[in-house]
C-alpha positions in Angstrom: -206.0 45.1 -27.0 -204.0 42.4 -28.8 -205.3 39.1 -30.0 -203.4 37.3 -27.3 -205.2 39.5 -24.8 -208.6 38.6 -26.2 -207.9 34.9 -26.2 -206.7 35.1 -22.6 -209.8 36.9 -21.5 -212.1 34.4 -23.1 -210.1 31.4 -21.9 -209.7 30.1 -25.5 -206.9 28.1 -26.9 -205.9 27.2 -30.3 -207.4 23.7 -30.0 -211.0 24.9 -29.2 -213.7 24.9 -31.9 -215.9 27.9 -32.8 -219.0 26.0 -31.7 -217.8 25.4 -28.2 -216.9 29.1 -27.9 -220.4 30.1 -29.0 -222.2 27.8 -26.6 -220.0 29.0 -23.7 -220.7 32.6 -24.6 -224.5 32.0 -24.8 -224.5 30.3 -21.4 -222.6 33.1 -19.9 -225.0 35.7 -21.3 -228.1 33.8 -20.1 -226.6 33.5 -16.7 -226.0 37.2 -16.4 -229.6 37.9 -17.5 -231.0 35.4 -15.0 -229.0 36.9 -12.2 -230.4 40.4 -13.0 -233.9 39.1 -13.2 -233.6 37.2 -9.9 -232.9 40.5 -8.0 -236.6 41.5 -8.5 -238.4 38.2 -9.0 -238.4 35.5 -6.2 -239.5 32.7 -8.6 -236.6 33.4 -10.9 -234.3 33.6 -7.9 -235.5 30.2 -6.8 -235.0 28.7 -10.3 -231.5 30.2 -10.4 -230.7 28.7 -7.0 -231.9 25.3 -8.1 -229.9 25.6 -11.3 -226.8 26.6 -9.3 -227.2 23.7 -6.9 -227.5 21.3 -9.8 -224.4 22.9 -11.4 -222.6 22.6 -8.1 -223.5 18.9 -7.8 -222.4 18.4 -11.4 -219.1 20.0 -10.7 -218.6 17.8 -7.6 -219.3 14.7 -9.7 -216.9 15.9 -12.3 -214.3 16.5 -9.7 -214.8 13.0 -8.2 -214.6 11.6 -11.7 -211.4 13.5 -12.5 -209.9 12.5 -9.2 -210.8 8.8 -9.8 -209.3 9.0 -13.3 -206.2 10.6 -11.9 -205.7 7.9 -9.2 -206.3 5.2 -11.8 -203.8 6.8 -14.1 -201.3 7.1 -11.3 -201.8 3.4 -10.4 -201.5 2.3 -14.0 -198.3 4.3 -14.3 -196.9 2.7 -11.2 -197.8 -0.8 -12.5 -196.2 0.0 -15.8 -193.0 1.3 -14.1 -192.9 -1.8 -11.8 -193.4 -4.1 -14.8 -190.6 -2.3 -16.7 -188.3 -2.7 -13.7 -189.1 -6.4 -13.4 -188.6 -6.9 -17.1 -185.2 -5.1 -17.0 -184.2 -7.0 -13.8 -185.1 -10.3 -15.4 -183.1 -9.5 -18.5 -180.1 -8.5 -16.4 -180.4 -11.7 -14.3 -180.5 -13.7 -17.5 -177.6 -11.8 -18.9 -175.6 -12.4 -15.7 -176.4 -16.1 -15.7 -175.3 -16.4 -19.3 -172.1 -14.4 -18.6 -171.4 -16.5 -15.4 -172.0 -19.7 -17.4 -169.6 -18.5 -20.1 -167.0 -17.5 -17.6 -167.3 -20.8 -15.8 -167.0 -22.7 -19.1 -163.9 -20.6 -20.1 -162.4 -21.1 -16.6 -163.0 -24.8 -16.9 -161.4 -25.0 -20.3 -158.4 -22.9 -19.1 -158.1 -25.0 -16.0 -158.1 -28.1 -18.1 -155.6 -26.8 -20.5 -153.2 -25.7 -17.7 -153.8 -28.7 -15.5 -150.7 -30.8 -14.9 -151.9 -32.5 -11.7 -152.8 -36.1 -10.9 -156.3 -37.4 -10.6 -156.6 -40.7 -8.9 -159.9 -42.4 -9.5 -161.5 -45.0 -7.3 -160.2 -48.5 -7.9 -162.3 -51.5 -8.8 -162.1 -53.9 -5.9 -163.7 -57.3 -5.2 -166.9 -57.1 -3.0 -165.2 -59.1 -0.3 -162.5 -56.5 0.2 -165.0 -53.6 0.0 -167.1 -55.3 2.7 -164.0 -55.3 4.9 -163.5 -51.6 4.4 -161.0 -51.7 1.6 -163.2 -49.9 -0.9 -162.1 -48.4 -4.2 -161.8 -45.0 -2.7 -159.7 -46.3 0.2 -157.3 -47.9 -2.2 -157.1 -44.6 -4.2 -156.5 -42.7 -0.9 -153.6 -45.0 0.0 -152.1 -44.5 -3.4 -152.5 -40.7 -2.9 -150.9 -40.8 0.5 -147.8 -42.6 -0.8 -147.3 -40.3 -3.8 -147.8 -37.3 -1.6 -145.1 -38.6 0.8 -142.7 -39.1 -2.1 -143.5 -35.7 -3.6 -142.9 -33.9 -0.3 -139.5 -35.6 0.1 -138.3 -34.7 -3.4 -138.8 -30.9 -3.5 -136.4 -29.4 -6.1 -135.4 -25.9 -7.3 -135.9 -27.2 -10.9 -138.4 -25.3 -13.1 -141.6 -27.3 -13.5 -141.8 -26.7 -17.2 -138.4 -28.4 -17.6 -140.0 -31.8 -16.7 -141.2 -34.0 -19.4 -144.2 -34.9 -17.2 -144.6 -32.5 -14.3 -147.3 -33.1 -11.7 -146.8 -29.9 -9.6 -148.6 -30.1 -6.3 -152.2 -30.9 -7.5 -152.6 -34.5 -6.6 -156.0 -35.7 -5.5 -158.6 -38.5 -5.4 -161.6 -37.9 -7.7 -164.9 -38.9 -6.2 -167.3 -40.3 -8.9 -170.5 -38.3 -9.4 -173.9 -39.5 -10.8 -176.1 -37.6 -13.2 -175.4 -34.4 -15.0 -173.7 -31.8 -12.8 -171.2 -29.0 -12.9 -168.6 -31.5 -11.6 -169.4 -34.0 -14.3 -169.2 -31.3 -17.0 -165.8 -30.2 -15.6 -164.7 -33.8 -15.5 -165.7 -34.2 -19.2 -163.8 -31.0 -20.2 -160.7 -32.2 -18.4 -160.9 -35.6 -20.1 -161.4 -33.9 -23.5 -158.8 -31.2 -23.5 -156.9 -31.5 -20.2 -153.3 -32.7 -19.8 -153.6 -34.0 -16.2 -152.4 -37.5 -15.4 -155.2 -40.0 -14.6 -154.5 -42.9 -12.3 -156.9 -45.8 -12.1 -156.8 -49.5 -11.7 -158.2 -52.5 -9.8 -157.5 -55.0 -7.1 -158.3 -58.6 -7.9 -157.6 -62.1 -6.6 -155.1 -64.4 -8.2 -154.3 -68.0 -7.6 -151.7 -67.1 -5.0 -153.1 -64.0 -3.4 -154.1 -60.6 -4.7 -152.8 -58.2 -7.3 -152.8 -54.4 -7.4 -153.0 -53.2 -11.0 -152.4 -49.5 -11.7 -152.7 -47.6 -15.0 -151.2 -44.2 -15.4 -152.0 -42.4 -18.7 -150.3 -44.1 -21.6 -147.6 -45.7 -19.4 -147.4 -49.5 -19.1 -149.6 -51.0 -16.5 -147.9 -51.6 -13.1 -148.8 -54.7 -11.1 -147.8 -55.7 -7.5 -148.5 -59.3 -6.6 -148.5 -60.8 -3.1 -150.5 -62.2 -0.2 -153.8 -60.6 0.8 -152.4 -59.9 4.2 -149.8 -57.7 2.5 -152.3 -55.7 0.5 -151.4 -52.3 2.1 -147.7 -52.9 1.4 -148.6 -53.9 -2.2 -150.5 -50.7 -2.7 -147.6 -48.7 -1.3 -145.2 -50.5 -3.6 -147.4 -49.9 -6.6 -147.6 -46.2 -5.8 -143.9 -46.0 -5.5 -143.4 -47.6 -8.9 -146.0 -45.1 -10.3 -143.9 -42.2 -9.0 -140.7 -43.8 -10.3 -142.2 -44.3 -13.7 -143.7 -40.8 -14.1 -141.3 -38.6 -12.1 -137.8 -40.2 -12.5 -135.8 -37.1 -11.5 -137.7 -36.5 -8.4 -137.6 -40.2 -7.6 -133.8 -40.3 -8.0 -133.6 -37.3 -5.7 -135.8 -39.0 -3.1 -133.7 -42.2 -3.2 -130.6 -40.2 -2.6 -132.2 -38.5 0.4 -132.9 -42.0 1.8 -129.2 -43.0 1.3 -130.0 -45.4 -1.6 -127.2 -44.0 -3.7 -126.8 -46.9 -6.1 -130.5 -47.0 -6.8 -130.5 -43.2 -7.2 -127.5 -43.3 -9.6 -129.3 -46.0 -11.7 -132.3 -43.7 -12.1 -130.1 -40.7 -13.0 -128.2 -42.7 -15.6 -131.3 -43.9 -17.3 -132.7 -40.4 -17.3 -129.5 -39.1 -18.8 -129.7 -41.7 -21.5 -133.4 -41.3 -22.3 -134.5 -37.9 -21.1 -135.0 -34.5 -22.7 -132.1 -31.9 -22.6 -133.2 -30.5 -19.2 -133.4 -34.1 -17.8 -129.9 -34.8 -19.0 -128.5 -31.7 -17.2 -130.3 -32.4 -14.0 -129.5 -36.1 -14.1 -125.8 -35.3 -14.3 -126.2 -32.9 -11.5 -127.8 -35.6 -9.4 -124.9 -38.0 -10.2 -122.5 -35.3 -9.1 -124.3 -34.8 -5.8 -124.0 -38.5 -5.1 -120.2 -38.5 -5.6 -118.2 -39.2 -2.4 -115.0 -37.6 -3.6 -114.8 -33.8 -3.9 -112.6 -34.0 -7.0 -115.0 -36.4 -8.8 -117.9 -34.1 -7.7 -116.2 -31.2 -9.5 -115.5 -33.2 -12.6 -119.2 -34.3 -12.8 -120.4 -30.8 -12.3 -118.2 -29.5 -15.1 -119.8 -32.1 -17.4 -123.1 -30.4 -16.5 -121.7 -27.0 -17.3 -120.4 -28.3 -20.6 -124.1 -29.0 -21.5 -125.4 -25.8 -20.1 -122.8 -23.0 -19.3 -125.6 -21.0 -17.6 -126.4 -23.7 -15.1 -125.8 -21.4 -12.1 -126.4 -24.2 -9.5 -123.6 -26.2 -11.0 -121.3 -23.1 -11.0 -122.0 -22.5 -7.4 -121.5 -26.1 -6.5 -118.1 -26.1 -8.1 -117.2 -22.9 -6.2 -118.2 -24.4 -2.9 -116.3 -27.6 -3.7 -113.2 -25.6 -4.5 -113.5 -23.8 -1.2 -113.7 -27.1 0.5 -110.5 -28.2 -1.2 -108.7 -25.2 0.2 -108.8 -22.9 -2.8 -110.6 -19.8 -1.5 -109.3 -17.3 -4.1 -110.5 -19.5 -6.9 -113.8 -20.2 -5.1 -114.5 -16.5 -4.6 -113.8 -15.7 -8.3 -116.1 -18.6 -9.4 -119.0 -17.4 -7.1 -118.7 -13.8 -8.3 -118.6 -14.9 -12.0 -121.6 -17.2 -11.5 -123.7 -14.5 -9.8 -122.7 -11.9 -12.5 -123.4 -14.2 -15.4 -126.8 -15.0 -13.9 -127.8 -11.4 -14.0 -127.0 -11.4 -17.7 -128.6 -14.7 -18.8 -130.8 -16.5 -16.2 -130.8 -20.3 -16.0 -134.2 -21.3 -17.4 -134.1 -24.7 -15.8 -134.5 -23.1 -12.4 -137.9 -22.2 -11.1 -138.3 -18.5 -10.0 -138.3 -19.5 -6.3 -135.5 -22.0 -6.9 -133.4 -19.3 -8.6 -133.9 -17.1 -5.6 -132.8 -19.9 -3.3 -129.7 -20.7 -5.4 -128.6 -17.1 -5.6 -129.2 -16.7 -1.8 -126.9 -19.7 -1.3 -124.4 -18.1 -3.6 -124.5 -14.9 -1.5 -124.0 -17.0 1.6 -120.8 -18.6 0.1 -119.5 -15.1 -0.6 -120.2 -14.0 2.9 -118.5 -17.0 4.4 -115.4 -16.5 2.3 -115.3 -12.9 3.5 -115.7 -14.1 7.1 -118.9 -12.0 7.4 -120.7 -14.7 9.4 -123.5 -12.4 10.6 -124.5 -11.7 7.0 -124.0 -15.4 6.1 -126.3 -16.4 9.0 -129.1 -14.2 7.6 -128.7 -16.0 4.2 -128.7 -19.3 6.0 -132.0 -18.5 7.8 -133.6 -17.7 4.4 -132.3 -21.1 3.0 -133.9 -22.9 5.9 -137.2 -21.0 5.6 -137.5 -21.5 1.9 -136.3 -25.1 1.6 -138.1 -27.2 -1.0 -138.4 -30.4 1.2 -137.8 -31.7 4.6 -134.5 -33.2 3.5 -133.2 -30.0 2.0 -134.4 -28.1 5.1 -132.3 -30.4 7.3 -129.3 -29.9 5.0 -129.8 -26.1 5.2 -130.0 -26.3 9.0 -126.7 -28.2 9.1 -125.1 -25.5 6.9 -126.4 -22.8 9.2 -124.9 -24.7 12.2 -121.5 -24.3 10.5 -122.0 -20.6 10.3 -123.2 -20.4 14.0 -120.0 -22.3 15.1 -118.0 -19.7 13.2 -120.0 -17.1 15.2 -118.9 -18.8 18.4 -122.5 -19.6 19.2 -122.4 -23.3 20.1 -125.7 -23.1 22.1 -127.7 -21.9 19.0 -125.9 -24.4 16.8 -126.9 -27.2 19.2 -130.5 -26.0 19.3 -130.6 -26.0 15.5 -129.1 -29.5 15.2 -131.7 -30.8 17.6 -134.3 -30.0 15.0 -132.5 -32.0 12.3 -133.7 -35.4 11.4 -130.4 -37.3 11.0 -129.8 -38.2 7.4 -130.4 -41.9 6.6 -127.2 -42.3 4.5 -123.6 -42.7 5.5 -122.3 -39.4 4.3 -125.1 -37.5 5.9 -124.7 -39.3 9.2 -121.0 -38.6 9.3 -121.5 -34.9 8.5 -124.0 -34.6 11.3 -121.6 -36.3 13.7 -118.8 -34.0 12.7 -121.0 -31.0 13.4 -121.6 -32.3 16.9 -117.8 -32.7 17.3 -117.2 -29.1 16.2 -119.9 -27.8 18.5 -118.3 -29.6 21.4 -114.9 -28.2 20.6 -116.3 -24.7 20.2 -117.8 -25.1 23.7 -114.4 -26.0 25.1 -115.2 -29.7 25.5 -112.1 -31.1 23.7 -112.3 -34.4 25.4 -116.0 -34.9 24.4 -115.2 -33.9 20.8 -112.3 -36.3 20.5 -114.5 -39.1 22.0 -117.2 -38.5 19.4 -114.6 -38.4 16.7 -113.1 -41.8 17.7 -116.6 -43.3 17.8 -117.3 -42.0 14.3 -114.0 -43.2 13.0 -114.6 -46.7 14.3 -118.0 -46.8 12.7 -116.8 -45.4 9.4 -113.1 -46.0 9.0 -112.9 -45.1 5.3 -114.2 -41.6 6.0 -111.0 -40.6 7.9 -109.2 -40.2 4.5 -108.8 -36.8 2.9 -111.0 -36.0 -0.1 -114.2 -37.2 1.4 -116.8 -34.5 1.0 -118.4 -35.4 4.4 -115.3 -34.5 6.5 -112.9 -31.7 7.3 -109.6 -33.4 8.1 -107.9 -30.1 8.8 -110.1 -29.5 11.9 -109.4 -33.1 13.1 -105.7 -32.5 13.0 -106.1 -29.6 15.4 -108.4 -31.7 17.6 -105.7 -34.4 18.0 -103.1 -31.6 18.7 -105.3 -30.2 21.5 -105.3 -33.6 23.0 -101.5 -33.8 22.7 -101.7 -36.6 20.1 -99.3 -35.0 17.7 -98.5 -38.2 15.8 -102.1 -38.6 14.7 -102.3 -34.9 13.9 -99.2 -35.1 11.7 -100.7 -38.1 9.9 -103.8 -36.1 9.0 -101.7 -33.1 7.9 -99.3 -35.1 5.8 -102.2 -36.1 3.5 -103.1 -32.5 2.7 -102.1 -31.3 -0.8 -99.6 -28.5 -1.0 -102.2 -26.2 -2.6 -104.6 -26.5 0.3 -104.9 -23.1 2.1 -106.7 -24.6 5.0 -104.1 -27.4 5.3 -101.3 -24.8 5.6 -103.3 -22.9 8.2 -103.8 -26.2 10.2 -100.1 -26.9 10.0 -99.3 -23.5 11.4 -101.8 -23.8 14.2 -100.7 -27.3 15.2 -97.0 -26.1 15.2 -98.0 -23.1 17.3 -99.6 -25.5 19.9 -96.3 -27.4 19.9 -94.4 -24.1 20.3 -92.6 -24.9 17.0 -92.7 -21.2 16.0 -90.4 -21.5 13.1 -92.4 -24.1 11.2 -95.6 -22.3 12.2 -94.4 -19.1 10.6 -93.4 -21.0 7.4 -96.8 -22.5 7.2 -98.6 -19.2 7.6 -96.3 -17.7 5.0 -97.3 -20.4 2.6 -101.0 -19.9 3.4 -100.8 -16.2 2.8 -99.0 -16.8 -0.5 -101.9 -19.1 -1.6 -104.7 -16.7 -0.6 -103.3 -13.2 0.0 -106.7 -11.5 0.1 -108.2 -13.8 2.8 -108.2 -12.9 6.5 -107.9 -16.2 8.5 -104.2 -16.9 8.0 -103.2 -13.4 9.1 -105.2 -13.8 12.2 -103.5 -17.2 12.9 -100.2 -15.6 12.3 -101.0 -12.9 14.8 -101.8 -15.7 17.4 -98.4 -17.2 16.7 -96.6 -13.8 17.3 -98.6 -13.3 20.5 -97.5 -16.7 21.7 -93.9 -15.8 21.0 -94.4 -12.6 23.0 -94.2 -10.2 19.9 -97.3 -8.2 20.8 -96.5 -5.4 18.4 -96.1 -7.9 15.5 -99.3 -9.6 16.6 -101.3 -6.4 16.4 -99.9 -5.7 12.9 -101.2 -9.1 11.8 -104.6 -8.6 13.5 -104.8 -5.3 11.6 -104.0 -7.1 8.3 -106.8 -9.7 9.1 -109.2 -6.9 10.1 -108.7 -5.1 6.8 -109.4 -8.3 4.8 -112.3 -9.3 7.0 -113.8 -6.2 8.5 -117.0 -8.0 9.7 -115.1 -10.9 11.3 -115.1 -10.7 15.1 -112.0 -12.9 15.7 -109.2 -10.4 14.8 -110.8 -7.7 16.9 -111.2 -9.9 19.9 -107.6 -11.1 19.7 -106.4 -7.5 19.2 -108.3 -6.5 22.3 -106.7 -9.3 24.2 -103.2 -8.0 23.3 -104.2 -4.4 24.2 -105.4 -5.7 27.6 -102.1 -7.4 28.1 -100.4 -4.1 27.4 -102.6 -2.4 29.9 -104.5 -0.3 27.3 -107.9 -0.9 28.9 -109.9 1.7 27.0 -108.5 0.7 23.6 -109.2 -3.0 24.5 -112.8 -2.2 25.3 -113.2 -0.5 21.9 -111.9 -3.6 20.1 -114.1 -5.9 22.2 -117.2 -3.8 21.4 -116.3 -3.9 17.7 -116.1 -7.7 17.9 -119.4 -7.9 19.7 -121.1 -6.3 16.8 -120.3 -9.3 14.7 -120.4 -12.1 17.3 -122.9 -11.0 19.9 -123.2 -14.5 21.6 -119.5 -15.3 21.9 -119.2 -16.2 25.6 -115.4 -15.8 25.8 -115.6 -12.4 24.2 -118.3 -11.3 26.7 -116.2 -12.5 29.6 -113.1 -10.7 28.3 -115.0 -7.5 27.9 -116.5 -7.8 31.3 -113.1 -8.4 32.9 -111.6 -5.4 31.0 -114.5 -3.2 32.1 -114.0 -4.1 35.8 -110.3 -3.3 35.6 -110.9 0.1 34.0 -113.6 1.1 36.6 
């Protein structure tokens, strides 16, 4: 037998001593001997039984002891494990608190460093005014309300980082706190490293009334003096002067939207003289927008482009103005060049959202020049939706109304114009009135249109002259002609320059109404010579030939117009009318359906198609 086998038999292990082995062996031998003796001796048997009972009780006690020790050890282990967990959790919580505090501190510093907003603190006011409810916080809130009103009315596509002092949209009243708090710590950080604009001040009594004194950063103190009864007005005046002092470009824009053109121009001129390079560009752009004459407007915008050739807004403004002057070929080339150039070098003075708006407007100009009024309407809807202020939204709605009129949808145009707050300045009022005139004419109410024109002419006699950006004299010549007032129509047309494409179209259309077909054909020939790639004059020429009875020639011109303006409904509708006259009902229906794709709400087109369908059935 091996040594391992022996050790196994004896129950020994390498940690037992020789003494313990000897005692155990002796006990075992004695027990064996006692057991043998007990078989023949009752007294020995009784002693063995007693011994065994004692040993059994001892074993039970040992087992109880071992069990108690085991349970105590387990409980101790559990307590230790719980303690370890609590210690780890506490350390984690402390670490999280420290991390959160550090993150909050970093965020506070970052917020302070990037803060360009306005913090209006509670004003100091006399106790008498505070008792009447005009507390320091109330004064601050009134200042806030006025500044917010001006800010909302002066939204711009200009990039915020191009302003010398940009406020953004973070304008709020700060409520003073007491004691040390997170708010106070944040306030201290903003005061220490922030770049926000702080507005504070006081209201105090003078010998003649009250004064509202306002301090804005390092700017000179603003004071508004007057009677106590006019305190609210004084606060509003002071807030307006704060805005004018700190946000000159936006203030000039707001003044123009209110029709205060002279005051707006004064702000722009000062900004041009004293502002940074971006201020000079936008100040010139503001002066251009305030020009009454289209020619002067273009000259002013070209001054802007001389300072910044990548000023895409100016390029598109020039293109639109050239289109209004009757130079569509030039306008289209200018729009395409501006859009292509912007893809190469973006104008950094435009905000990202402003750039999207401007390029959307440029796309709309292209679609209008291509007579794709459905696509132009989609662009116009985006312009309305993304307008930067209420004023610009109303201007966008008025522009969309022009597109809807071209789509022969006077009902939608009327609904849109009903949403417009009529501009408060002369040029805006006239433009709005002229849109109403065009809507009435499109609906067939020539008498109502002429009546509105005469009312407008009486109110603004200067605006009847050619060259005013607010009017379209070409349209009014046709309006007079439809009323049989050819002398007045001729007076309007005589003032049109010889390079005006729309002027030649109007001459031809008026001559067609007079059945002066020879002069009409000469006029359309001249219009086509000026803009050979544009569709409208070909369509007008087709109308002339149809009036003469040359249906074949009319179809040829409508075909020319359709090739140049494939998404324009008018040539297809007129083509269908001629086919109907020729008795070609099926072909007429095809043309009417083609037209309906691009002018689905045109009432006359729907009626013509319905009549053709009845005749063919």
